[in-house]
N, C-alpha and C positions, 0 to 999 in steps of 0.2 A: 579469415577471421569469422568466427561464428557469431551470429546476431544474438544479442541479449534480449530476453523477453521480460517485460514488466506488466503486471496486472495492476491497473489503477482503478481503485474502488472509491469513487467520489461522485456525489450528487450535485455539487456546485458546478454548473455548466461553464462558467467563465474560467474558474481555476483549472478544471479538468482539461478544457480546450487549450489553455495556455501551457500547462504542464506537458500535455501530449505532444503539442507542436515542438516545444523546446527539446524534449527527449528524443523525438524522431529526428530532429536536426543533428543530434549527437549519435545517430545510428542505432538507437534502441527501439525495438518493436514494442508498441504499447497496445495492450488489450484494455479497453475502457468499459466499465460497467457502472451503473448508477445506484445499485442497491446490493445489500448483503446476500440476498437469495441468488441474484444473477452471478455474483462472485463465486458462490459455492457451486453453481451449475458449471461455470467455466473451469473450475478446479477439478471437476470430475474427469475432464479430458486433457487438461493442460497443466504442466508443472512449470510455472514461471521462475525466472532467476531471482525475482524480487516481487513482493506484494506491497503496494502502497495503499494503505487502508485508512479511510476516514472512519470515525467512530459513530457519528450521528448520521444514520442512513435510513432510507425507507425500507420497509419490509423486514429486514434483519439488521440489527445494530452491529457495529464493528466488533465489539467484545464477543457477541454471539458467534460471529464468523470465526474469530480466533479460537473460541471454545470448540467449534466444529473441527477446525484444523488440528487441534490437539488430539482428536480422536482418530485422525487419519495418519497411519504410519508413513505414507509417502510425503505428506505435507507438514507433518508435525515439526520438522526442523527447517522448513522453508523460511527464508528470511522475510520477516514482516516489518515494515516501517510504518508507524502510525503518523498520520498528518491530520491534526484535529484542532478544533477551537477549545476543546476541553483541556484545561491546563492545570487543574488541581493536582496536588501531589498524589492524592489517592488514585486519580485516573492514570497518571504516569506509572505509578507502582503496579496497578492492575495490568496495564498494558505490558509492562516488562515481565510480570509474573506469568502472563499468557504467551510469552515468547518473543515479544517485539525486540528487535535489535537496536531500534532507535525510536525516538518520539519527538515529533516536531509540532510546535504550536503555530498554527497558520499565521496569526497576527504578529508573531515574533520572528518569522523566517522569510527571507527573501527567496524569490524564485531562483535566482542565481545560486544562492547557497544550497538550496534543495537539489537542484540539478547536479551541482558539483558533488554533493554527498551521495546521490543516487548512482552517479557514475563510479564513485569509489566502491560502493557496495556491490555493483555488478562487475567490477574489475575492468573498467575502461579508463 
């Protein structure tokens, strides 16, 4: 079985630690960065099976990261799942228009549901 790789772009230390621990227990390798610039640096050398992306980030916001991904032929179709506190219809629509395959609002999503969805996205 080949290991699935997930890039977690999240600046909330508690949430990222919890999510990383849970995903690793499921056998998923997690690369964690805390800002959009670091995410783009990682993506220069790695093509993860899934990108979990917060929108409100230091240095470069999540939507900016997605716009950058759209310009890279290797990453343009890479699955991105947004995990954010931004829950307005306009934010969800913008995320989807930039290629997000799903959009989770942190306050409305349990860790168990999120882990279950991530597993289905990476084929576990």
